[in-house]
C-alpha positions as a printed Julia matrix, in Angstrom:
187×3 Matrix{Float64}:
   0.0    0.0    0.0
   1.41   3.43  -0.85
   1.8    6.32   1.6
  -1.29   8.2    0.44
  -3.53   5.15   0.86
  -2.05   4.39   4.28
  -2.6    7.97   5.41
  -6.22   7.77   4.36
  -6.72   4.35   5.96
  -5.42   5.47   9.35
  -7.17   8.84   9.3
 -10.42   6.93   8.71
  -9.65   4.43  11.48
  -8.98   7.3   13.89
 -12.2    9.08  12.98
 -14.11   5.92  13.86
 -12.8    6.05  17.44
 -15.02   7.53  20.13
 -13.68  10.16  22.55
 -13.93   7.56  25.3
 -11.84   5.07  23.28
  -9.23   7.75  22.57
  -8.92   8.53  26.28
  -8.74   4.85  27.26
  -6.14   4.07  24.57
  -4.13   7.2   25.39
  -3.97   6.25  29.07
  -2.93   2.7   28.12
  -0.15   4.1   25.91
   1.1    6.28  28.76
   1.11   3.25  31.07
   3.01   1.2   28.46
   5.6    3.99  28.26
   6.39   3.42  31.94
   7.87   0.03  30.93
  10.33   1.59  28.44
  13.84   2.3   29.72
  13.85   6.07  29.13
  13.19   7.58  32.55
  16.8    8.4   33.43
  16.81  11.25  30.87
  16.09  14.94  31.5
  14.82  16.58  28.26
  11.65  15.14  26.67
   9.96  16.52  23.57
   6.2   15.95  23.44
   3.73  16.84  20.71
   0.51  18.5   21.82
  -2.66  16.78  20.71
  -4.62  17.95  17.67
  -8.06  16.94  18.93
  -9.69  17.49  15.53
  -7.37  14.81  14.07
  -8.25  12.45  16.93
  -4.6   12.15  17.91
  -3.37  10.45  21.04
  -4.09  12.56  24.12
  -0.59  13.37  25.32
  -1.87  14.98  28.54
  -1.25  11.65  30.3
   2.39  11.67  29.18
   2.75  15.31  30.18
   1.47  14.42  33.67
   3.96  11.56  34.0
   6.83  13.82  32.92
   5.77  16.6   35.28
   5.43  14.08  38.13
   8.97  12.87  37.46
  10.19  16.5   37.35
  11.46  16.24  33.76
  12.01  19.13  31.37
   9.18  19.1   28.83
   9.76  20.64  25.42
   6.99  21.49  22.94
   7.15  22.87  19.4
   5.87  25.55  17.12
   5.54  24.68  13.42
   6.61  27.05  10.65
   4.68  26.22   7.49
   6.73  28.61   5.33
   9.73  26.23   5.43
   8.29  23.18   7.27
  10.61  23.7   10.22
   9.92  23.68  13.94
  11.16  25.72  16.88
  11.16  24.24  20.37
  10.34  25.71  23.76
  10.47  24.64  27.38
   6.97  24.12  28.75
   6.56  26.05  32.0
   3.67  27.21  34.15
   3.89  30.54  32.3
   3.81  29.12  28.77
   0.9   30.53  26.8
  -0.57  28.21  24.17
  -2.54  29.18  21.1
  -4.0   26.99  18.35
  -2.51  27.55  14.93
  -4.69  27.81  11.82
  -4.22  24.01  11.55
  -5.53  23.52  15.12
  -2.09  22.66  16.49
  -1.68  23.89  20.09
   1.58  25.84  20.09
   3.56  28.02  22.47
   3.27  31.74  21.77
   6.84  32.26  22.98
   9.12  31.0   25.72
  12.55  29.65  26.51
  14.07  28.28  23.31
  15.57  24.79  23.37
  17.88  23.39  20.69
  17.15  19.95  19.17
  20.64  18.83  20.22
  19.53  19.15  23.88
  16.69  16.64  23.51
  17.11  13.11  24.82
  13.68  11.59  24.1
  11.2   12.62  21.4
   7.6   11.38  21.31
   6.48  11.41  17.68
   2.99  11.62  16.19
   2.26   9.34  13.26
  -0.49   7.87  11.16
   1.11   4.5   10.37
   4.36   2.63  10.99
   5.87  -0.72  10.08
   7.69  -3.49  11.9
  11.08  -2.03  11.01
  10.46   1.42  12.51
   9.5    3.38   9.4
   6.69   5.86  10.01
   4.21   7.83   7.98
   3.12  11.22   9.26
   0.92  13.84   7.67
   3.32  14.24   4.75
   4.99  17.62   5.28
   8.26  16.27   6.71
   8.31  18.42   9.87
   9.51  15.6   12.11
  12.08  14.21   9.67
  13.64  17.68   9.35
  13.56  18.09  13.12
  14.89  14.63  14.03
  18.02  14.93  11.87
  18.94  17.95  14.03
  18.85  15.8   17.19
  21.82  13.81  18.47
  22.05  10.28  17.01
  21.44   8.8   20.47
  18.17  10.71  20.97
  15.45   8.12  21.6
  12.66   8.39  19.03
   9.31   6.98  20.15
   6.24   6.81  17.94
   2.8    6.67  19.55
  -0.07   4.84  17.84
  -3.51   3.49  18.61
  -2.93   0.71  16.07
  -0.64  -2.26  15.42
   2.27  -2.13  12.97
   1.93  -2.72   9.26
   4.22  -5.5    8.0
   6.02  -3.16   5.62
   4.63   0.15   4.49
   6.91   1.67   1.97
  10.45   2.16   0.83
  12.03   4.67   3.15
  13.72   7.6    1.48
  17.12   8.84   2.59
  15.37  11.67   4.48
  13.12   9.38   6.56
  14.2    8.96  10.17
  13.33   5.62  11.76
  11.77   5.14  15.16
  13.54   3.39  18.03
  10.21   2.38  19.57
   6.51   2.57  18.85
   4.1    2.32  21.77
   0.5    1.19  21.37
  -2.17   0.56  24.02
  -1.21  -3.12  24.21
   2.39  -3.41  23.02
   5.81  -1.78  22.85
   7.68  -2.34  19.59
  11.44  -1.88  19.72
  13.28  -1.49  16.42
C-alpha cells in the first residue's frame, strides 16, 4: 500500500474512534511507556494533541513527565519552510492553536534539538522495522536529523504495525520504539 492510501486508511480508522476510546487508549499508551527504559533522561519533547485529528491525548504523558520533574519541550511549526522551533513548557507558557488547530507556544525559553534526549512522535502509520508515515509535510524528519544520534525516538499509535509500508527515502528517520495501548515495539 502506498503512503497516500495508508494515510487515508489510518485517518479513517482514527475518525471511527469515540472520545472515550481515545482517552482509554491514550492512558494505556502512557502506562506502556512506563515500561520503556527512558526515565533516566532529562529533556523530553512531546507533541501536543490535535483533537480534531483524533490524535493520542498526550496529557497523560505530560502528567507523568511533570510528576517525574522532567524538562518538557513542545514545538511551534513554521509552514513557510516546514521547520519547527522548540520551547520549554513552563507554568507561564501561553498556548494558542494555529490555523491548523495545532496547540503551540506563543513564545518562551528556546531549546535546541541537540539538547533533547527523548522525542515522542505523532504518526499515522508505521511498520515493523520502525518506518513511520506522518501527515506528509516532513516536519519531524527535518527536526529529528537535528537531534543527536542517540536521541530516543518513540512513535505513539492506537494501532498495530503494518508488516512493511513503503520504501524509506534517505530523508526518513526511523523510530527506536513505537508504543500502542497493548504493546511496545522496539526497532
